[in-house]
N, C-alpha and C positions, 0 to 999 in steps of 0.2 A: 545438470541440475543444480543450480546454484541456489543455497537457501536465502530466504528472505530474512532481513534482519529484525524489522519491526522496532527499532529504535526510535525514539520520539525526538531526539536531536541528532544532527549530523556532526562527526568529529572533524576537528581541523583537517585539512588535506595533508597529509604526509609528504615529506620533501621528496624529491624526484630521486629514484635509486641509481646509483653510478651504473654507468654502461659497463656490460660484461665484456671481459676481455679473455679472447681464447689464449691458452698457454702457448707461448712459443708463436703467437701471431702478432699482427699490430693491433694497437689499441682500438676498441669500439667495435670490434668485428665479433659477431656471433659464431660460435662453434657450428660447424655444419652436423648434420645428421650422422655422417660417416664419422666425424672426429668425436661425438659424444660416445656413439658406439665402441669405438676403438678406445676411449678413455674408460670406459666400464670393463671391456673384456681384457685389458692389459693387466692389471692386478689380479683378475680371475684366472688368467693364464699362468701366472707367476703362483698362484695358491694351487691349481691344479698340478703344475709341475713338482711341487714339493709333495702334495697329496698321494699322488697316484702310485710312485715307487714305494711309499710305505705301504699302500694298500695291496701292493703286489706281493710284496714281503710277507706281510703278516697273513693275508688272506687270498692266497693264489686260487685261480680258476675263474670259470665266467659266472657261474651260479652264485646266488645269493648266498654268504657264507652261512653254515650252519650255526657257528658260534655267535652269529648276530640275530638268531631266529629266536623267539619266544614262544614256547607251546602253551597256548591258551586253552586247549581242548579239555584238560582236567580242570583247571578253576571254573571255565565257563558250564562244564557239564554237572559239576558240583553245585554252582550257583543255580543252574537251570533246575536241578533236582530239587533244592531247598525251596524254591518258589514254589514248584508243583506240590511239594509236600506240605506246605504251611498256607497255601491259598486259601484253605477252610478254616484255619484256627488262629493264624497271627492277628495280632490286633491291628497292624497295618492294613491287612487286607479286610478285616472284620468291619472296622468303623471308619475306614476312608476309601480305599479303592474299591471295596464291595459296594458302597453307597453310590459311587461314580458309575459303576458298571450297572448296578440295578437302574439309576436314575436314566441311563442312556437306553436301555432295554425298555423301559417303560415308556420314555418319548417316543421311540420309534415305533414301539407297538401302539400307542394312541394316535399317532398321526395315520399308521397304515389302516387301523380301524376305520379311522374318520374318512379316509379316501375310500375305502370299500363302502362305508355307510352312504357316501355321496353317490355311489354308482358312476357307472361310466359316463351317464348323460351328464351327472352333475360335476364331475371332474372336467371333462371337455368343455362344458359351458364355463366352468371357472377359468379355464386356461384361456379360452377364447377373449372373454369379458376382461380379465387382467391384461392381456395383450392390447385389448382395443383402448382401455384406459390407460395405460402407460405411455402409449403411441400418442396421446392427445384427443382420443375419442373422435366421434364423427367419422368422416371419409378418411381422414388421416390414419386412423388405426385400423380400418376395414382389413385392410392387405396384411397386416400382421395377426390380426384375430383369426383370420381364415387361414393362414399357414398354422397357428396354433392348433385350430380346431382339426385340420387336416392331418396334422402330425400325430395328434393324440388319437384319431380314428385309426390312422394307419397301424399304431401300436396294437389296437384290438384286432384289426383284419389280419394281422400278420400272427395272431394267437398269443401275443405276449402281453396281454394287459395286466394280468396279475404279478408277473415279474416286473413290468414296468413300474407298478404302484410299490413294489418292494424297494426298488431303487429310488424312487421318488421321495418314500418315507425317510429312508437313511439319508438322502440329500438335503430334505427339509432341515433335520435335526443337525446334521454337520455343519451345515451353511449358517444356520442361526447361531451355533456355538463358534463358529470361526469368526463371523462377522463380528460379534461381541467382543471376544478375545483380541482379535486383531484391531478393532477400533479402540479399545482401552490402551492397548500396548502403543498404538500409533498416536493417541491423544496424549500420552505421558511423553512420548518421544518428540512430540512436535512443540511440546511447552518445556522441556527440558534438554539444553544442550548437552549437558552430561550423559542423560540417559539416551539421547539420541546417538551418541558417539559409542557408548557402549553396546546398544542393539545393533548398530549398523551392519558390523562384521558378522553376527550372529545371523541376520536376516540375508546376508549377502551368501554365508554359507548353505543356509536352509533352501535358498533359491535355486542352487545348482545341484543339489542332490537329486539323484534318481529316486521315483516314488518308491522302488522296491526297499531301498536303504531304511523306510521307515516301518516296513511291516514287522520284522523279527522282533524288535524291543517292545513292541506293544504286544505282540502274541505271547512273549515271554512272562509278561505282568498279567495279561487279562485272559490269556487262552484264544482258542480259536473260537470265532462268533461275531455277532454285531457289535459288542462294545469294543473290542479291539479294532474292527474296521471303522468304526464311526471315530474313534480318537486318533487313528491314524490318518484319517481324512481331514480331522480338525488341524492336526500339526502341520500336515502338509499344505491346506489351504489358507491357513491364517497369516502367513508374512506377507502376501501381496496387500492385504486389506491394512497391516501394520504398517508397511512401507510408505503406500500411497496417502495413508490418513496422515502419517508424520509430514509427507512432502507437502500436501495441500495445507497443512496448517502452517508451516513453515515458509511458504511461499506466498502466504497472504500479502496483499499490496501496502506498501508502507504508508502510503499516503492516506489511504483509507484508516490503516490502524492508527496515525498519527491524529486524524480528525476525530476519530473516536475516543482517544484517549483524551484529547483537549477538551471534550464535552464533558469530562469528569466520569467516563464509565469504569467500573469496577472490572478486574481480571475476569470475573465470570462473565460480565455483560458483554465485555469485549470478545469472549469466546464464542457467546450464543448469538450475538447479532452481527459480528463481522467475521471472526475467523473460518467458524462452520459454514456460512453461507458462502464465502469466498472459495472454500475448499471444496464446494458441492461436484464439480466434475470431477476431481481425483476422487472423491469418496464413492461415487459411482462407477468410476472406472476399477476402484479397488473392490468393489462389489461383483462387478462383472468378472474380474479374473477370479476373485474367490471362488465364485460359483463354477466357473469353467475348470478350475483346477481341483474343487471338490467333486465334481461329477467324474473327471479322469481318475481320480484317487478311488472313489467309489467303485468304480468297474474293476479297477486293478485289486482292489481288496478283496474281490471275489476269492482269490486264492486263501484268505484267512477267514472265509465264512461270511461274506458280506451276503452272499443271496443275491436274487434279482437278477438282472439281465447280465450282469458280469459273470455270475456263476454258470447261466446257459453258454455263453461264449467259452468260458474255460473248459466247461466239460466237452464242448463240442470240438475245441482245438485238441483236446488231449487225445480223443479219438480219431482225429483228422476228419471230421464230419463237416465239410465247409458249407454244406447246405444249412444246417441247423445253426451255425457259428453266423453266418449271414443273416438267417431269420431273426436272432437275438441282437445282432450288430445294427441293423437298420433302426430300431428303436431307439437305441443309444445315440445314434447320428441324428435322428429326428427331435431325441430330446435336448441335445446341445445345441442345435440350431434354434430351437424355440427359445431356450434359456439365454442365449447370447443375443440373440434379436431383441427380446423383451428387455433385458438390461441395459442394452445399448440405447434402446429406444427411451430409457427413463429419465434421460437428461433432457428431453425436448420439451417437457411440459411447462407451460408459462401461463396456465389459466390463473385467475384468482383463487384463493384457499376455499371459499365458500363454494362455487362451482365444483370444484375438485371433490369435496367432501361430498357433495350431493350425487355427483357421477359414482362415486364409489360405492355410495349407499344403495344406489339403483343396481349396480352391478351385483352386490352383494344379495339383494332381494332377489335379483333374476336366478342367480346360482341356486340360493335356497328352493325357490320354486320349481325349478328343472329337478333338483334332487328329489324333491317331495314327490313329484310326478313320476319319476322313476321308480321309487319305492311303492307308490300305490299301483303301478302297473307290473310290481315286481320284475323289472328290468335293471337290476342293480349288476350282475354279471354282463360281461360281453356276449352276444350270442354266439353259440357256435356255428350256426349255419352262415354267419357273416364272417368267417375266418377262411384264409387261405394260406393252404401249404406250399410254401416256395422251397422248402428243404429238397424234395425228391427231384423238382425240374432242375434245380441248382446241381445236385450231386450228379444228375445225369450230364449237365454241361459240363461239370468237371471231369467226369469220365470220358467224355468225348475229347477234352482238352489232354488229358493224359494220354490218350490214343492218338492223336493226331499232333499235338501242338508241343508236347513235352521234349520229343526228341525225332529226329527224322525229317524234319521240314528242310526241303531243299535250299542250299546255298546259305541261308541265314542260321539253320538251326532252330531247336526248339527250345523253350524257355527252361528246360532241365539242362539242357546243353549250356546255356548261357550261364545258369547258376554254377554248373560245374566248372566251366571254364575260368569263371571269377573266383571260385575258389582254388582251383589249381593255379593260376595265373597271378592271382593278387593276394588273396588272403594267406593260402599257405607259405608262400616266400616272404610276405611281410611279418608273419608270426614267427616263422623261422629265424628271420635275420633279427628281429628284436631278441628272441630267446637265447639266439647265438652270441650277441654282444655281451661284454663282460659288465656285470653289475654297476660297477664304479663309471663305465662309459655311459650308461643310460643315465646315472644320475648326474655326471658332468654335462651331457647334451641338454637334458631338461633344464639345469642351471643356467646354462648358456643361452638358451632361447628365452628363458624367462627373464633373463637379465637385458637382452637387446631390446625387448619392449617394455621393459618395468624396471623396478628399483632393487636394489639388494634385499629389502625386505620381501618382495614378491618372490625373488629367486629363492630365498632361505625357505620361505613357506611352501613353494613347489617341491624343492628337494626333501624338505622334511616330511611331506606328504607320501611322496614317493618312497622314502626309506621306511617309512612306517608300513608300508605294503610288505616290502621285505621281512621287516621283524616280525609280521604276522603270519609268516610262512606261505604266502600266496603269491609268490613273485611271479612264476611261469602262468598261472591261470590269469593273472592281472595284466601280464603281457599279452596274453591271447585275447583279452576283452579290448586291450588298449590298439591291438594291429585291426580289429574289427572296427574300431571309433576311428582310426586314420584312414581307412579306406573308405569307409561311409562319408567321410567330412571331406576326402578328395574329390568325389563323385558329386557330393551335395555343393561344393563350391565352384567347381567347374559349371554345371548346369546351373546353379542359382545365379552367379555372377553374371553368366550369358543372358539369362531370362530377365535379370533385373537392369542390365545396360540396355536390353532392347526395349524393356518397358519404359526407360527413361528417356530414350530417345524418339519414342512413338506413342502418342496418346491412343492410338487404335489398339496397340498391342496392350498397353495397360489396363483399357476397358475391359478387354477379353481375359485377361489374368485376374481381374479384381474379383469377380463372384467365385472364381474357382479357389484363389487363396483365401476368401472368407470363409468358404465352406471348410476347407482343410485345416485352418487354425482353429475351428471349434472342435473338431474330433478328437475324443480321446485317445491315448496312445495304443490302447488296447485293440481300438477297432482296424488298426494299420495292419495287423498280423493276418487278418481272415483274407484280404485278397491276395498278398504274398503267399499264403500258403496254397491258395488255389492255383497260383500260377507257377508257382517255383518248387513247391513241397517244403519240406522241413530241412533245416541245416542252417548254416552260418550264414550264406548267401541271402536266403529269405530275411533273416534279421537285419542285415545289412541294407536289404533293399527296403523294408519297413522304414528303418532309420532315415534313409535318404528321403523318403516321401515326407515323412513327419517334419524334418528339418528345412525342407525346401521353401516353405511360405514365408517362414521368418526371414531368410536370407534373402530371397528376392525382394520383398517388402523394405529391408532395410537399405539394400543396394540400391533400388530405385530411389527411395527417398534421399538416401545421401548424395547421389549424382543429380538430383533435380534441384538441390539446394546449393549447388556450387554457384559462387558468385556471378550474375550474368554480365557483369562488367569485364571479368576475366574472360570470359567466353567471347563477348563482343570484341575486345582487344585481339585474342587471337585470330577470330575471322577477317578483322580489318587488316592482319599480317598475311591473309592469303592462306591461313591452315585449313586444311582439309578436314572432314568430320572425324576420320579416323585420328589424325593429329589432335585435333581437339580432346578427342576422347582420351588418347594416352599422355598427352603432356599437360593437359589443363584439368579435367574432369576427375580422372582417377587419382592423380596425386592430391588435388584439394579434397576428395572425398575419402582420404585415407582413413580418417578416425571411424567414418561409417562403416568402411569395408572390413575394419578390425573388429568392429561391434558385430558385424555379420559373421565373421570367423567365430567369435567367441559365443553367440546365441547358438551356431550350427553345431559346435563341439558339444555343448551342454545338452542340446536337444537331442543330438544322435547318441550320446552317452545313455540318456534315459530309456530310449527304445532298443538299443543293443543289448542292455541289461534284461529288459522284458523279452528280447529274442530267445533266452533260456528257455522258455516255453515250448519253443519251436524249434529246437534243436541248435541254438546258438551256443551252447555249452559254456565253458568258462565261469566268470562269476555269478553270472545271472542263473546257471545251471546249480551253481552251490547254493545260492539262496533259495532256489524252489525246491532242490532236495532238502534242505534244512527244515523247511516249512512242511513239506509233504510227509516226511519221515520223523518229525519231532527232535532231529538232532540240532539242537541249540547251539553248540559249539561251531559246527560247520556252517551254519546259516549265520550266526553273528560275526564270524571272522570274515566272511564273505561280504556281509555288508558293511563292516568297518572298512574293508578294503575298497568297496564302491565308493564310500565316503571319500577316502583319501584320493583315490583315484579323480573322482569329480572335483575335488578341490585341485589338485595338482594341474588338471586341464584347464580349469578357470582360472588359475593364475598364469600360467603359460600363455593363454591367448587374451588374457585381460588387456582391454585398451588403456592406453598410459594416461587417458584424459581423466580416468577415476582417480589417480594419484593427485593430479593437480585440482580435481574437484574436491577432494577432501581438505587438501590444503587451504583452498578458498574458503571452505566451510569452517575450518578453525580460525582462520583470520575474521573471519564474519563473527563468529562467537566472539572473539577477543574485542572486536570492535562492539558488539552490544553490551559486552560488560563494562567497558570503558566509558560507554554514551550513559 
């Protein structure tokens, strides 16, 4: 992702750089990857050889030294008590934060009352007509409109109409605020190189943090309820809009910008008539990503009082009522599919503006007429006789599975047996091995891994993030979470790489996988807990299983795309030399697709961590449990320390698996910025 320059005149071509010389080798020979790795690790090994004996003398033992631990429970407890005691009296709360909280409550309540006033018929008609218009109208939009109508009707049939409207009201407010905030930040970053460089590391960090890390800070300030849920959703969902808006503006075609500038357009005119229209696809992609992330967070925010569908799922999971959880989870899935398909189709409209305006006016009029008809016939609420209770049959099916599939299945064993064996043979040894390693060995191992694929700066960031976990006093719970992440990532990569290779080599396999991956990539994280609880019960293994299923689509997609983008000339050359299909894959495709595979690894790690943390709700334990405990018991210190450790763990994992191309990309952007300034 190289930023567009937008310069009006091209600078003179720089002189050709001298050929790199490998130290100790013949002139003009580039160092091999192995030589570069050894060149990085040699000074690191010398540094470690000096540091380790000093650490052993000063802090013997394997656990994180108590002398290097800072107990934050007392100051955090006092800070939490002060905030709680002063919410109703301090000027900061009365004249600023209180107004924000009240505005959020009024906005959500207003949207919710409007949805209820429109009635089920009006809302369903609005969903269908909006989908129809966004997809281009006429026949092209009929399929999407039918999908929207059937999905909203299914929410009513499942008896979840009112919770669906509660979630939708929160979504409308949160998405509006996220889009406005993200677009403003993206606009500023897209027009200012300095602000873009300042915002980029912040956005990078925010996009790798699990959703749970955002909950406790807003709860501490705003308490349990809708305001905290909405603001956590805004903070979580705004970064994609900001990043994609900035990229869209910076990638504007240089030729078009030069043509507009040559016509004497002002900066504002260039923005409105050239940059924004050229960035339309990026802006719409940012809207899509913001909506999907907002839905995911709005569901997770049920833990802090968001209400709606997420609260139904959370309460059902807490009592292990799989039927009730599925009845509330299906509307979330349907809502996610409708929102994703509608925003994806938003970029295809090419009709003239007048016809678009007329079509939207007709759609709005039809919606109003349907809503009025519903009010006149007193049919605002979804009729109870039209509902179907799926909780009881689902729970009966789960009881049957418990009796017949959980254990005792001949030869292969049951799902509970699989979960138990995975816990005994994989999770327990991995956790025990990590916790048995000396603390300095873990730090050195992380530093070496980060250094092999990154830079000294990347390695130092990863080590400092991991060391901060020890300083916070949650070393062992963090290693427990890390063991679950590593196990889930290993399973994800094995399955994901195999499926991605199969899809890249067979168009039929890719066509079969595409709709499955499309649906799986639109589902909120919370929904994945329902089927794994039904199949495996509660514990660490179900949390790992949910993380694997959640991360698989991204890994498969990136792997397939990377293999398909390998230079055809290289493949043709290998075939002409008589290479078999397996040889082409091993010797040509996989080496050339290495950057894509590293990106797949990075995304898999980030996505796995997000769900492993949420697995604390279903017995995953470790840091996720500490956050849930802090939220449920009002233990601010425990929850905030666990949340900070999650942030550090996510930052460390991202840096250790970060593709090296990001560093080159940033250097290219800095050179581009200097070129723009010189021009």
